[in-house]
N, CA and C atoms of all chains as a GROMACS GRO file, in nm:
protein
  636
    1MET      N    1  12.484  14.723   6.740
    1MET     CA    2  12.490  14.630   6.810
    1MET      C    3  12.655  14.613   6.881
    2SER      N    4  12.636  14.631   7.047
    2SER     CA    5  12.760  14.627   7.119
    2SER      C    6  12.814  14.484   7.113
    3HIS      N    7  12.952  14.437   7.143
    3HIS     CA    8  12.992  14.342   7.163
    3HIS      C    9  12.927  14.219   7.243
    4SER      N   10  12.873  14.283   7.358
    4SER     CA   11  12.781  14.158   7.443
    4SER      C   12  12.643  14.168   7.396
    5GLY      N   13  12.587  14.211   7.299
    5GLY     CA   14  12.443  14.229   7.253
    5GLY      C   15  12.422  14.103   7.166
    6TRP      N   16  12.313  14.065   7.178
    6TRP     CA   17  12.250  13.913   7.114
    6TRP      C   18  12.136  13.986   7.020
    7THR      N   19  12.142  13.971   6.882
    7THR     CA   20  12.017  13.992   6.801
    7THR      C   21  11.915  13.914   6.844
    8PRO      N   22  11.776  13.929   6.772
    8PRO     CA   23  11.687  13.830   6.820
    8PRO      C   24  11.730  13.703   6.739
    9GLU      N   25  11.797  13.736   6.635
    9GLU     CA   26  11.802  13.582   6.527
    9GLU      C   27  11.901  13.519   6.642
   10GLU      N   28  11.984  13.574   6.686
   10GLU     CA   29  12.109  13.484   6.761
   10GLU      C   30  12.022  13.439   6.879
   11LYS      N   31  11.930  13.526   6.944
   11LYS     CA   32  11.913  13.467   7.088
   11LYS      C   33  11.787  13.341   7.044
   12GLU      N   34  11.722  13.354   6.949
   12GLU     CA   35  11.640  13.243   6.893
   12GLU      C   36  11.737  13.100   6.870
   13ALA      N   37  11.855  13.115   6.806
   13ALA     CA   38  11.971  13.034   6.762
   13ALA      C   39  12.012  12.966   6.905
   14ALA      N   40  12.042  13.057   6.983
   14ALA     CA   41  12.058  13.026   7.129
   14ALA      C   42  11.974  12.937   7.207
   15GLN      N   43  11.849  12.987   7.207
   15GLN     CA   44  11.734  12.901   7.282
   15GLN      C   45  11.742  12.780   7.221
   16LYS      N   46  11.712  12.752   7.085
   16LYS     CA   47  11.715  12.615   7.035
   16LYS      C   48  11.845  12.535   7.098
   17ALA      N   49  11.973  12.593   7.062
   17ALA     CA   50  12.098  12.488   7.128
   17ALA      C   51  12.069  12.476   7.266
   18VAL      N   52  12.017  12.567   7.361
   18VAL     CA   53  12.005  12.518   7.491
   18VAL      C   54  11.920  12.411   7.509
   19GLU      N   55  11.800  12.430   7.439
   19GLU     CA   56  11.694  12.308   7.444
   19GLU      C   57  11.733  12.169   7.414
   20LEU      N   58  11.834  12.191   7.326
   20LEU     CA   59  11.910  12.067   7.289
   20LEU      C   60  12.000  12.010   7.374
   21ALA      N   61  12.078  12.094   7.454
   21ALA     CA   62  12.157  12.070   7.545
   21ALA      C   63  12.097  12.021   7.661
   22TYR      N   64  11.986  12.084   7.699
   22TYR     CA   65  11.898  12.064   7.815
   22TYR      C   66  11.847  11.899   7.799
   23GLN      N   67  11.784  11.898   7.692
   23GLN     CA   68  11.713  11.743   7.676
   23GLN      C   69  11.850  11.632   7.654
   24ARG      N   70  11.948  11.672   7.613
   24ARG     CA   71  12.035  11.583   7.637
   24ARG      C   72  12.102  11.538   7.794
   25GLU      N   73  12.126  11.640   7.857
   25GLU     CA   74  12.164  11.624   7.963
   25GLU      C   75  12.026  11.563   8.078
   26VAL      N   76  11.913  11.578   8.044
   26VAL     CA   77  11.784  11.502   8.081
   26VAL      C   78  11.822  11.362   8.058
   27ALA      N   79  11.826  11.350   7.916
   27ALA     CA   80  11.836  11.189   7.873
   27ALA      C   81  11.968  11.121   7.972
   28ALA      N   82  12.078  11.183   7.944
   28ALA     CA   83  12.174  11.128   8.028
   28ALA      C   84  12.139  11.106   8.194
   29LEU      N   85  12.066  11.191   8.242
   29LEU     CA   86  12.034  11.175   8.380
   29LEU      C   87  11.938  11.058   8.384
   30ILE      N   88  11.840  11.044   8.311
   30ILE     CA   89  11.736  10.956   8.331
   30ILE      C   90  11.781  10.789   8.319
   31ALA      N   91  11.923  10.821   8.205
   31ALA     CA   92  11.983  10.667   8.208
   31ALA      C   93  12.057  10.616   8.311
   32THR      N   94  12.122  10.757   8.382
   32THR     CA   95  12.180  10.719   8.511
   32THR      C   96  12.087  10.684   8.628
   33LEU      N   97  11.993  10.744   8.623
   33LEU     CA   98  11.880  10.699   8.740
   33LEU      C   99  11.800  10.547   8.697
   34GLN      N  100  11.803  10.518   8.582
   34GLN     CA  101  11.759  10.418   8.549
   34GLN      C  102  11.858  10.286   8.596
   35ASN      N  103  11.995  10.329   8.575
   35ASN     CA  104  12.109  10.227   8.605
   35ASN      C  105  12.094  10.223   8.763
   36ARG      N  106  12.080  10.324   8.834
   36ARG     CA  107  12.083  10.350   8.954
   36ARG      C  108  12.011  10.283   9.046
   37VAL      N  109  11.880  10.300   9.008
   37VAL     CA  110  11.759  10.232   9.065
   37VAL      C  111  11.736  10.115   9.045
   38GLU      N  112  11.794  10.038   8.924
   38GLU     CA  113  11.777   9.913   8.919
   38GLU      C  114  11.851   9.834   9.014
   39GLN      N  115  11.963   9.883   9.041
   39GLN     CA  116  12.086   9.831   9.155
   39GLN      C  117  12.039   9.862   9.301
   40ALA      N  118  11.957   9.952   9.294
   40ALA     CA  119  11.925  10.001   9.464
   40ALA      C  120  11.853   9.847   9.532
   41ALA      N  121  11.908   9.859   9.657
   41ALA     CA  122  11.876   9.729   9.728
   41ALA      C  123  11.846   9.764   9.874
   42CYS      N  124  11.895   9.869   9.913
   42CYS     CA  125  11.900   9.917  10.073
   42CYS      C  126  11.869  10.086  10.071
   43PRO      N  127  11.809  10.091  10.201
   43PRO     CA  128  11.763  10.227  10.220
   43PRO      C  129  11.887  10.329  10.161
   44ASN      N  130  11.989  10.306  10.220
   44ASN     CA  131  12.149  10.385  10.164
   44ASN      C  132  12.110  10.428  10.030
   45ASP      N  133  12.096  10.314   9.924
   45ASP     CA  134  12.094  10.329   9.775
   45ASP      C  135  11.994  10.432   9.761
   46VAL      N  136  11.869  10.426   9.841
   46VAL     CA  137  11.763  10.514   9.796
   46VAL      C  138  11.796  10.647   9.847
   47TRP      N  139  11.849  10.688   9.951
   47TRP     CA  140  11.873  10.819   9.971
   47TRP      C  141  11.988  10.896   9.928
   48SER      N  142  12.086  10.799   9.888
   48SER     CA  143  12.187  10.854   9.837
   48SER      C  144  12.146  10.903   9.694
   49LEU      N  145  12.063  10.838   9.625
   49LEU     CA  146  12.012  10.869   9.495
   49LEU      C  147  11.913  10.986   9.519
   50HIS      N  148  11.842  11.016   9.612
   50HIS     CA  149  11.781  11.153   9.642
   50HIS      C  150  11.905  11.247   9.652
   51ASP      N  151  11.988  11.246   9.732
   51ASP     CA  152  12.097  11.325   9.750
   51ASP      C  153  12.150  11.360   9.592
   52PHE      N  154  12.192  11.284   9.501
   52PHE     CA  155  12.228  11.292   9.378
   52PHE      C  156  12.128  11.355   9.318
   53LEU      N  157  12.036  11.337   9.301
   53LEU     CA  158  11.896  11.385   9.216
   53LEU      C  159  11.893  11.548   9.276
   54SER      N  160  11.899  11.598   9.412
   54SER     CA  161  11.885  11.703   9.478
   54SER      C  162  12.026  11.798   9.410
   55ALA      N  163  12.150  11.729   9.403
   55ALA     CA  164  12.257  11.819   9.373
   55ALA      C  165  12.236  11.843   9.206
   56LYS      N  166  12.190  11.739   9.150
   56LYS     CA  167  12.188  11.752   9.001
   56LYS      C  168  12.094  11.869   8.941
   57ARG      N  169  11.983  11.846   9.036
   57ARG     CA  170  11.882  11.972   9.014
   57ARG      C  171  11.929  12.107   9.026
   58HIS      N  172  12.016  12.125   9.160
   58HIS     CA  173  12.087  12.244   9.188
   58HIS      C  174  12.189  12.297   9.064
   59GLU      N  175  12.255  12.171   9.028
   59GLU     CA  176  12.357  12.219   8.916
   59GLU      C  177  12.285  12.256   8.800
   60MET      N  178  12.187  12.193   8.756
   60MET     CA  179  12.143  12.206   8.646
   60MET      C  180  12.043  12.358   8.631
   61ASP      N  181  11.984  12.381   8.746
   61ASP     CA  182  11.899  12.515   8.758
   61ASP      C  183  11.991  12.619   8.746
   62GLY      N  184  12.143  12.615   8.787
   62GLY     CA  185  12.270  12.733   8.793
   62GLY      C  186  12.311  12.720   8.657
   63LYS      N  187  12.323  12.594   8.565
   63LYS     CA  188  12.381  12.590   8.465
   63LYS      C  189  12.338  12.650   8.363
   64PHE      N  190  12.159  12.638   8.312
   64PHE     CA  191  12.106  12.663   8.193
   64PHE      C  192  12.066  12.796   8.249
   65ASP      N  193  12.151  12.920   8.217
   65ASP     CA  194  12.125  13.056   8.265
   65ASP      C  195  12.110  13.131   8.155
   66LEU      N  196  11.969  13.183   8.115
   66LEU     CA  197  11.951  13.220   7.970
   66LEU      C  198  11.964  13.376   7.970
   67ARG      N  199  12.013  13.436   8.088
   67ARG     CA  200  12.019  13.583   8.078
   67ARG      C  201  12.135  13.609   7.950
   68ASP      N  202  12.116  13.717   7.887
   68ASP     CA  203  12.207  13.757   7.798
   68ASP      C  204  12.364  13.766   7.853
   69SER      N  205  12.364  13.832   7.978
   69SER     CA  206  12.526  13.819   8.023
   69SER      C  207  12.586  13.695   8.058
   70SER      N  208  12.488  13.609   8.053
   70SER     CA  209  12.555  13.481   8.112
   70SER      C  210  12.547  13.369   7.992
   71LEU      N  211  12.503  13.425   7.868
   71LEU     CA  212  12.527  13.313   7.742
   71LEU      C  213  12.663  13.254   7.711
   72ILE      N  214  12.756  13.367   7.718
   72ILE     CA  215  12.884  13.313   7.643
   72ILE      C  216  12.933  13.203   7.741
   73PHE      N  217  12.931  13.254   7.878
   73PHE     CA  218  12.970  13.135   7.973
   73PHE      C  219  12.912  12.999   7.987
   74MET      N  220  12.756  13.032   7.977
   74MET     CA  221  12.683  12.894   7.988
   74MET      C  222  12.721  12.804   7.867
   75PHE      N  223  12.732  12.890   7.745
   75PHE     CA  224  12.768  12.777   7.619
   75PHE      C  225  12.907  12.722   7.633
   76ALA      N  226  12.989  12.796   7.715
   76ALA     CA  227  13.140  12.750   7.728
   76ALA      C  228  13.115  12.624   7.796
   77THR      N  229  13.043  12.604   7.909
   77THR     CA  230  13.014  12.519   8.011
   77THR      C  231  12.941  12.388   7.932
   78LEU      N  232  12.842  12.428   7.861
   78LEU     CA  233  12.790  12.317   7.803
   78LEU      C  234  12.863  12.229   7.682
   79VAL      N  235  12.969  12.356   7.611
   79VAL     CA  236  13.054  12.281   7.520
   79VAL      C  237  13.156  12.174   7.588
   80LYS      N  238  13.227  12.222   7.722
   80LYS     CA  239  13.319  12.153   7.799
   80LYS      C  240  13.262  12.040   7.831
   81ASP      N  241  13.125  12.052   7.905
   81ASP     CA  242  13.073  11.936   7.956
   81ASP      C  243  13.004  11.820   7.847
   82GLY      N  244  13.041  11.871   7.718
   82GLY     CA  245  13.032  11.762   7.604
   82GLY      C  246  12.860  11.759   7.576
   83LEU      N  247  12.780  11.896   7.631
   83LEU     CA  248  12.664  11.854   7.598
   83LEU      C  249  12.621  11.943   7.442
   84LEU      N  250  12.698  11.986   7.415
   84LEU     CA  251  12.702  12.089   7.281
   84LEU      C  252  12.838  12.087   7.185
   85HIS      N  253  12.844  12.074   7.058
   85HIS     CA  254  12.955  12.122   6.989
   85HIS      C  255  12.938  12.258   6.943
   86VAL      N  256  13.035  12.319   6.901
   86VAL     CA  257  13.053  12.486   6.882
   86VAL      C  258  12.967  12.446   6.730
   87GLY      N  259  12.979  12.362   6.681
   87GLY     CA  260  12.918  12.350   6.541
   87GLY      C  261  12.783  12.364   6.543
   88GLU      N  262  12.720  12.327   6.656
   88GLU     CA  263  12.562  12.329   6.662
   88GLU      C  264  12.516  12.473   6.709
   89LEU      N  265  12.609  12.541   6.720
   89LEU     CA  266  12.576  12.717   6.757
   89LEU      C  267  12.549  12.792   6.646
   90GLU      N  268  12.508  12.727   6.561
   90GLU     CA  269  12.500  12.794   6.438
   90GLU      C  270  12.394  12.925   6.417
   91GLY      N  271  12.430  13.033   6.379
   91GLY     CA  272  12.318  13.176   6.378
   91GLY      C  273  12.384  13.233   6.486
   92ILE      N  274  12.460  13.224   6.548
   92ILE     CA  275  12.570  13.309   6.677
   92ILE      C  276  12.670  13.359   6.596
   93GLU      N  277  12.699  13.479   6.616
   93GLU     CA  278  12.800  13.542   6.536
   93GLU      C  279  12.942  13.494   6.585
   94LYS      N  280  13.019  13.480   6.466
   94LYS     CA  281  13.159  13.430   6.500
   94LYS      C  282  13.245  13.475   6.611
   95GLU      N  283  13.259  13.594   6.632
   95GLU     CA  284  13.322  13.656   6.757
   95GLU      C  285  13.253  13.574   6.885
   96LYS      N  286  13.151  13.583   6.907
   96LYS     CA  287  13.080  13.503   7.028
   96LYS      C  288  13.145  13.356   7.005
   97LEU      N  289  13.141  13.287   6.885
   97LEU     CA  290  13.169  13.159   6.907
   97LEU      C  291  13.327  13.128   6.954
   98VAL      N  292  13.405  13.204   6.905
   98VAL     CA  293  13.545  13.215   6.945
   98VAL      C  294  13.553  13.242   7.077
   99LYS      N  295  13.484  13.327   7.161
   99LYS     CA  296  13.497  13.340   7.301
   99LYS      C  297  13.455  13.205   7.373
  100ILE      N  298  13.326  13.138   7.306
  100ILE     CA  299  13.281  13.021   7.396
  100ILE      C  300  13.382  12.914   7.356
  101SER      N  301  13.448  12.902   7.244
  101SER     CA  302  13.544  12.790   7.209
  101SER      C  303  13.655  12.814   7.353
  102ALA      N  304  13.715  12.932   7.318
  102ALA     CA  305  13.844  12.938   7.407
  102ALA      C  306  13.798  12.938   7.566
  103LEU      N  307  13.682  12.992   7.644
  103LEU     CA  308  13.649  12.956   7.741
  103LEU      C  309  13.614  12.828   7.785
  104ALA      N  310  13.591  12.728   7.644
  104ALA     CA  311  13.551  12.591   7.692
  104ALA      C  312  13.652  12.516   7.703
  105ARG      N  313  13.805  12.552   7.675
  105ARG     CA  314  13.898  12.502   7.701
  105ARG      C  315  13.971  12.519   7.807
  106PHE      N  316  13.922  12.626   7.911
  106PHE     CA  317  13.974  12.624   8.050
  106PHE      C  318  13.952  12.515   8.120
  107MET      N  319  10.674   9.915  13.660
  107MET     CA  320  10.672   9.992  13.534
  107MET      C  321  10.551  10.054  13.502
  108SER      N  322  10.581  10.156  13.466
  108SER     CA  323  10.419  10.244  13.434
  108SER      C  324  10.391  10.202  13.309
  109HIS      N  325  10.245  10.276  13.290
  109HIS     CA  326  10.182  10.209  13.160
  109HIS      C  327  10.262  10.263  13.038
  110SER      N  328  10.317  10.366  13.070
  110SER     CA  329  10.411  10.428  12.949
  110SER      C  330  10.532  10.382  12.930
  111GLY      N  331  10.591  10.279  13.018
  111GLY     CA  332  10.722  10.246  13.025
  111GLY      C  333  10.728  10.116  12.924
  112TRP      N  334  10.857  10.110  12.913
  112TRP     CA  335  10.891  10.000  12.782
  112TRP      C  336  11.025   9.919  12.836
  113THR      N  337  11.004   9.809  12.879
  113THR     CA  338  11.106   9.720  12.946
  113THR      C  339  11.209   9.697  12.813
  114PRO      N  340  11.350   9.670  12.851
  114PRO     CA  341  11.447   9.648  12.752
  114PRO      C  342  11.410   9.554  12.665
  115GLU      N  343  11.316   9.423  12.707
  115GLU     CA  344  11.302   9.340  12.631
  115GLU      C  345  11.193   9.377  12.511
  116GLU      N  346  11.102   9.473  12.588
  116GLU     CA  347  10.992   9.541  12.469
  116GLU      C  348  11.068   9.618  12.376
  117LYS      N  349  11.159   9.695  12.404
  117LYS     CA  350  11.215   9.789  12.323
  117LYS      C  351  11.310   9.699  12.218
  118GLU      N  352  11.358   9.625  12.249
  118GLU     CA  353  11.433   9.513  12.163
  118GLU      C  354  11.334   9.467  12.069
  119ALA      N  355  11.215   9.425  12.105
  119ALA     CA  356  11.120   9.385  12.025
  119ALA      C  357  11.059   9.472  11.936
  120ALA      N  358  11.046   9.585  12.001
  120ALA     CA  359  10.995   9.698  11.914
  120ALA      C  360  11.106   9.726  11.792
  121GLN      N  361  11.229   9.752  11.828
  121GLN     CA  362  11.338   9.782  11.766
  121GLN      C  363  11.321   9.689  11.613
  122LYS      N  364  11.306   9.561  11.646
  122LYS     CA  365  11.276   9.445  11.519
  122LYS      C  366  11.171   9.474  11.464
  123ALA      N  367  11.065   9.504  11.497
  123ALA     CA  368  10.957   9.528  11.441
  123ALA      C  369  10.978   9.644  11.335
  124VAL      N  370  11.036   9.765  11.408
  124VAL     CA  371  11.048   9.894  11.319
  124VAL      C  372  11.134   9.859  11.208
  125GLU      N  373  11.253   9.775  11.221
  125GLU     CA  374  11.349   9.740  11.114
  125GLU      C  375  11.279   9.669  11.030
  126LEU      N  376  11.175   9.585  11.052
  126LEU     CA  377  11.101   9.499  10.969
  126LEU      C  378  11.018   9.609  10.875
  127ALA      N  379  10.946   9.680  10.941
  127ALA     CA  380  10.860   9.763  10.877
  127ALA      C  381  10.931   9.864  10.787
  128TYR      N  382  11.042   9.940  10.809
  128TYR     CA  383  11.125  10.016  10.762
  128TYR      C  384  11.184   9.944  10.635
  129GLN      N  385  11.233   9.827  10.615
  129GLN     CA  386  11.236   9.772  10.535
  129GLN      C  387  11.135   9.726  10.437
  130ARG      N  388  11.055   9.708  10.466
  130ARG     CA  389  10.929   9.683  10.399
  130ARG      C  390  10.889   9.820  10.291
  131GLU      N  391  10.865   9.912  10.393
  131GLU     CA  392  10.852  10.048  10.320
  131GLU      C  393  10.980  10.074  10.208
  132VAL      N  394  11.111  10.041  10.235
  132VAL     CA  395  11.185  10.088  10.140
  132VAL      C  396  11.182   9.989  10.017
  133ALA      N  397  11.154   9.868  10.034
  133ALA     CA  398  11.113   9.751   9.933
  133ALA      C  399  11.030   9.840   9.837
  134ALA      N  400  10.922   9.873   9.906
  134ALA     CA  401  10.796   9.926   9.823
  134ALA      C  402  10.852  10.074   9.750
  135LEU      N  403  10.925  10.136   9.815
  135LEU     CA  404  10.964  10.260   9.771
  135LEU      C  405  11.071  10.242   9.651
  136ILE      N  406  11.138  10.142   9.650
  136ILE     CA  407  11.232  10.087   9.522
  136ILE      C  408  11.136  10.040   9.413
  137ALA      N  409  11.034   9.981   9.466
  137ALA     CA  410  10.968   9.928   9.364
  137ALA      C  411  10.891  10.071   9.258
  138THR      N  412  10.842  10.133   9.343
  138THR     CA  413  10.786  10.237   9.306
  138THR      C  414  10.877  10.333   9.188
  139LEU      N  415  10.999  10.352   9.266
  139LEU     CA  416  11.115  10.429   9.183
  139LEU      C  417  11.108  10.360   9.055
  140GLN      N  418  11.165  10.230   9.092
  140GLN     CA  419  11.209  10.159   8.928
  140GLN      C  420  11.085  10.146   8.832
  141ASN      N  421  10.957  10.149   8.874
  141ASN     CA  422  10.859  10.166   8.764
  141ASN      C  423  10.844  10.314   8.708
  142ARG      N  424  10.874  10.428   8.831
  142ARG     CA  425  10.870  10.563   8.778
  142ARG      C  426  10.961  10.594   8.684
  143VAL      N  427  11.093  10.543   8.718
  143VAL     CA  428  11.227  10.586   8.638
  143VAL      C  429  11.198  10.494   8.498
  144GLU      N  430  11.144  10.391   8.490
  144GLU     CA  431  11.131  10.324   8.378
  144GLU      C  432  11.069  10.381   8.283
  145GLN      N  433  10.954  10.453   8.351
  145GLN     CA  434  10.860  10.519   8.255
  145GLN      C  435  10.901  10.679   8.225
  146ALA      N  436  11.018  10.720   8.286
  146ALA     CA  437  11.056  10.862   8.278
  146ALA      C  438  11.112  10.873   8.119
  147ALA      N  439  11.052  11.016   8.088
  147ALA     CA  440  11.087  11.037   7.953
  147ALA      C  441  11.105  11.187   7.923
  148CYS      N  442  11.072  11.271   8.046
  148CYS     CA  443  11.080  11.417   8.002
  148CYS      C  444  11.165  11.459   8.118
  149PRO      N  445  11.172  11.575   8.120
  149PRO     CA  446  11.247  11.680   8.246
  149PRO      C  447  11.146  11.674   8.354
  150ASN      N  448  11.003  11.666   8.309
  150ASN     CA  449  10.924  11.700   8.406
  150ASN      C  450  10.894  11.557   8.521
  151ASP      N  451  10.902  11.448   8.440
  151ASP     CA  452  10.909  11.317   8.509
  151ASP      C  453  11.032  11.327   8.608
  152VAL      N  454  11.152  11.362   8.552
  152VAL     CA  455  11.253  11.358   8.660
  152VAL      C  456  11.225  11.451   8.787
  153TRP      N  457  11.207  11.576   8.757
  153TRP     CA  458  11.193  11.651   8.873
  153TRP      C  459  11.058  11.644   8.971
  154SER      N  460  10.952  11.560   8.891
  154SER     CA  461  10.835  11.507   8.996
  154SER      C  462  10.892  11.408   9.059
  155LEU      N  463  10.980  11.325   9.020
  155LEU     CA  464  11.031  11.199   9.080
  155LEU      C  465  11.097  11.255   9.182
  156HIS      N  466  11.189  11.361   9.162
  156HIS     CA  467  11.255  11.433   9.271
  156HIS      C  468  11.171  11.484   9.389
  157ASP      N  469  11.056  11.535   9.364
  157ASP     CA  470  10.976  11.594   9.472
  157ASP      C  471  10.900  11.488   9.511
  158PHE      N  472  10.872  11.376   9.442
  158PHE     CA  473  10.785  11.284   9.510
  158PHE      C  474  10.882  11.210   9.647
  159LEU      N  475  11.038  11.197   9.592
  159LEU     CA  476  11.128  11.126   9.698
  159LEU      C  477  11.165  11.222   9.802
  160SER      N  478  11.146  11.343   9.788
  160SER     CA  479  11.198  11.461   9.900
  160SER      C  480  11.079  11.436   9.983
  161ALA      N  481  10.924  11.440   9.943
  161ALA     CA  482  10.819  11.442  10.029
  161ALA      C  483  10.831  11.281  10.099
  162LYS      N  484  10.875  11.185  10.039
  162LYS     CA  485  10.866  11.056  10.073
  162LYS      C  486  10.960  11.055  10.211
  163ARG      N  487  11.101  11.110  10.187
  163ARG     CA  488  11.199  11.118  10.294
  163ARG      C  489  11.156  11.164  10.399
  164HIS      N  490  11.091  11.304  10.381
  164HIS     CA  491  11.058  11.374  10.489
  164HIS      C  492  10.926  11.293  10.575
  165GLU      N  493  10.842  11.231  10.484
  165GLU     CA  494  10.739  11.158  10.542
  165GLU      C  495  10.807  11.043  10.657
  166MET      N  496  10.898  10.975  10.588
  166MET     CA  497  10.960  10.839  10.654
  166MET      C  498  11.027  10.904  10.775
  167ASP      N  499  11.099  11.011  10.757
  167ASP     CA  500  11.199  11.047  10.895
  167ASP      C  501  11.081  11.077  11.017
  168GLY      N  502  10.986  11.118  10.975
  168GLY     CA  503  10.865  11.169  11.067
  168GLY      C  504  10.818  11.038  11.116
  169LYS      N  505  10.799  10.950  11.052
  169LYS     CA  506  10.726  10.834  11.082
  169LYS      C  507  10.794  10.745  11.165
  170PHE      N  508  10.902  10.702  11.150
  170PHE     CA  509  10.986  10.628  11.240
  170PHE      C  510  11.044  10.681  11.334
  171ASP      N  511  10.954  10.702  11.437
  171ASP     CA  512  11.015  10.810  11.536
  171ASP      C  513  11.043  10.690  11.673
  172LEU      N  514  11.143  10.694  11.719
  172LEU     CA  515  11.188  10.557  11.828
  172LEU      C  516  11.195  10.621  11.970
  173ARG      N  517  11.130  10.726  11.983
  173ARG     CA  518  11.140  10.771  12.124
  173ARG      C  519  11.014  10.717  12.202
  174ASP      N  520  11.036  10.677  12.344
  174ASP     CA  521  10.948  10.582  12.381
  174ASP      C  522  10.788  10.648  12.390
  175SER      N  523  10.796  10.780  12.402
  175SER     CA  524  10.648  10.843  12.435
  175SER      C  525  10.589  10.851  12.270
  176SER      N  526  10.678  10.790  12.166
  176SER     CA  527  10.599  10.794  12.031
  176SER      C  528  10.584  10.660  11.989
  177LEU      N  529  10.602  10.552  12.038
  177LEU     CA  530  10.603  10.426  12.007
  177LEU      C  531  10.475  10.360  11.977
  178ILE      N  532  10.381  10.411  12.070
  178ILE     CA  533  10.257  10.367  12.044
  178ILE      C  534  10.199  10.407  11.918
  179PHE      N  535  10.201  10.546  11.898
  179PHE     CA  536  10.146  10.616  11.794
  179PHE      C  537  10.217  10.564  11.665
  180MET      N  538  10.362  10.556  11.689
  180MET     CA  539  10.413  10.493  11.554
  180MET      C  540  10.375  10.358  11.509
  181PHE      N  541  10.375  10.276  11.610
  181PHE     CA  542  10.328  10.144  11.567
  181PHE      C  543  10.184  10.131  11.513
  182ALA      N  544  10.088  10.200  11.572
  182ALA     CA  545   9.973  10.234  11.517
  182ALA      C  546   9.932  10.294  11.358
  183THR      N  547  10.024  10.377  11.358
  183THR     CA  548  10.077  10.429  11.219
  183THR      C  549  10.109  10.309  11.089
  184LEU      N  550  10.233  10.236  11.149
  184LEU     CA  551  10.255  10.145  11.083
  184LEU      C  552  10.184  10.014  11.050
  185VAL      N  553  10.101   9.996  11.142
  185VAL     CA  554   9.952   9.907  11.134
  185VAL      C  555   9.886   9.936  11.020
  186LYS      N  556   9.854  10.082  11.060
  186LYS     CA  557   9.745  10.116  10.955
  186LYS      C  558   9.764  10.139  10.808
  187ASP      N  559   9.883  10.167  10.790
  187ASP     CA  560   9.969  10.183  10.685
  187ASP      C  561  10.000  10.048  10.596
  188GLY      N  562   9.988   9.930  10.666
  188GLY     CA  563  10.002   9.796  10.624
  188GLY      C  564  10.158   9.740  10.621
  189LEU      N  565  10.226   9.815  10.689
  189LEU     CA  566  10.375   9.769  10.723
  189LEU      C  567  10.396   9.711  10.830
  190LEU      N  568  10.310   9.678  10.925
  190LEU     CA  569  10.298   9.558  11.036
  190LEU      C  570  10.184   9.521  11.031
  191HIS      N  571  10.178   9.388  11.101
  191HIS     CA  572  10.056   9.314  11.146
  191HIS      C  573  10.066   9.318  11.332
  192VAL      N  574   9.979   9.340  11.388
  192VAL     CA  575   9.987   9.332  11.517
  192VAL      C  576  10.039   9.216  11.578
  193GLY      N  577  10.018   9.114  11.484
  193GLY     CA  578  10.076   8.979  11.536
  193GLY      C  579  10.239   8.975  11.520
  194GLU      N  580  10.282   9.084  11.438
  194GLU     CA  581  10.460   9.091  11.433
  194GLU      C  582  10.499   9.183  11.554
  195LEU      N  583  10.392   9.199  11.663
  195LEU     CA  584  10.476   9.264  11.776
  195LEU      C  585  10.478   9.209  11.873
  196GLU      N  586  10.524   9.082  11.849
  196GLU     CA  587  10.537   8.975  11.978
  196GLU      C  588  10.677   9.027  12.058
  197GLY      N  589  10.627   9.034  12.188
  197GLY     CA  590  10.720   9.057  12.308
  197GLY      C  591  10.679   9.197  12.344
  198ILE      N  592  10.567   9.274  12.296
  198ILE     CA  593  10.543   9.381  12.374
  198ILE      C  594  10.407   9.358  12.452
  199GLU      N  595  10.389   9.392  12.551
  199GLU     CA  596  10.276   9.376  12.625
  199GLU      C  597  10.145   9.402  12.591
  200LYS      N  598  10.036   9.324  12.621
  200LYS     CA  599   9.904   9.312  12.574
  200LYS      C  600   9.846   9.442  12.586
  201GLU      N  601   9.857   9.530  12.698
  201GLU     CA  602   9.809   9.648  12.694
  201GLU      C  603   9.841   9.732  12.576
  202LYS      N  604   9.968   9.740  12.566
  202LYS     CA  605   9.997   9.860  12.449
  202LYS      C  606   9.956   9.802  12.328
  203LEU      N  607   9.946   9.652  12.293
  203LEU     CA  608   9.894   9.589  12.182
  203LEU      C  609   9.744   9.642  12.163
  204VAL      N  610   9.669   9.640  12.265
  204VAL     CA  611   9.544   9.696  12.241
  204VAL      C  612   9.522   9.835  12.201
  205LYS      N  613   9.608   9.909  12.282
  205LYS     CA  614   9.606  10.078  12.238
  205LYS      C  615   9.643  10.092  12.087
  206ILE      N  616   9.731  10.009  12.053
  206ILE     CA  617   9.792  10.020  11.912
  206ILE      C  618   9.714   9.965  11.788
  207SER      N  619   9.606   9.863  11.846
  207SER     CA  620   9.520   9.824  11.761
  207SER      C  621   9.404   9.917  11.766
  208ALA      N  622   9.361   9.964  11.851
  208ALA     CA  623   9.240  10.073  11.876
  208ALA      C  624   9.290  10.201  11.770
  209LEU      N  625   9.403  10.266  11.803
  209LEU     CA  626   9.453  10.364  11.722
  209LEU      C  627   9.471  10.343  11.582
  210ALA      N  628   9.503  10.215  11.541
  210ALA     CA  629   9.516  10.186  11.387
  210ALA      C  630   9.392  10.174  11.343
  211ARG      N  631   9.260  10.172  11.397
  211ARG     CA  632   9.173  10.192  11.324
  211ARG      C  633   9.074  10.330  11.312
  212PHE      N  634   9.191  10.443  11.391
  212PHE     CA  635   9.111  10.562  11.333
  212PHE      C  636   9.118  10.588  11.210
   0.00000   0.00000   0.00000
């Protein structure tokens, strides 16, 4: 197994962690939407909400990138953004976790 | 004044009526958003809300067309959609109102 390779067990662990982070980000997004929609009163509030949601969708489409070559960077971003703790990446080898932790501090 | 022309007074009346219809449509949209966001629970709810808002914005951008040549059709659409009553188009000449009423029934 090369340093950049992911075993089937690691990929399964990665998949679970990604789903957890994705659910958390969606839950936070729903809370933000509920807050913004509750206070919406004028056309500009609606269209700026639409712009916000367009940007967020684009950002999330890019962030949750499950290609093997992107997993380290993706997890570093998720940890940095507070969507995952490194401790939740159980099942992924130590060397990768060290890289993820280091990148998350940038 | 040709049949297709709009006097400054008519344009002012048209502008006011359009603003009223626009505010009504936005108010209805905000109510719909509040209802949908309140019930949102999963990613699909959020992205389908975004799709809905994208379509609605596109539809409204096309519907509120203030060019002189489009006013009759625009008002007919607003009446047909229940966003205006013909009685709220005070200040616009009778002949135009007859056309608007007729088109709104299509």
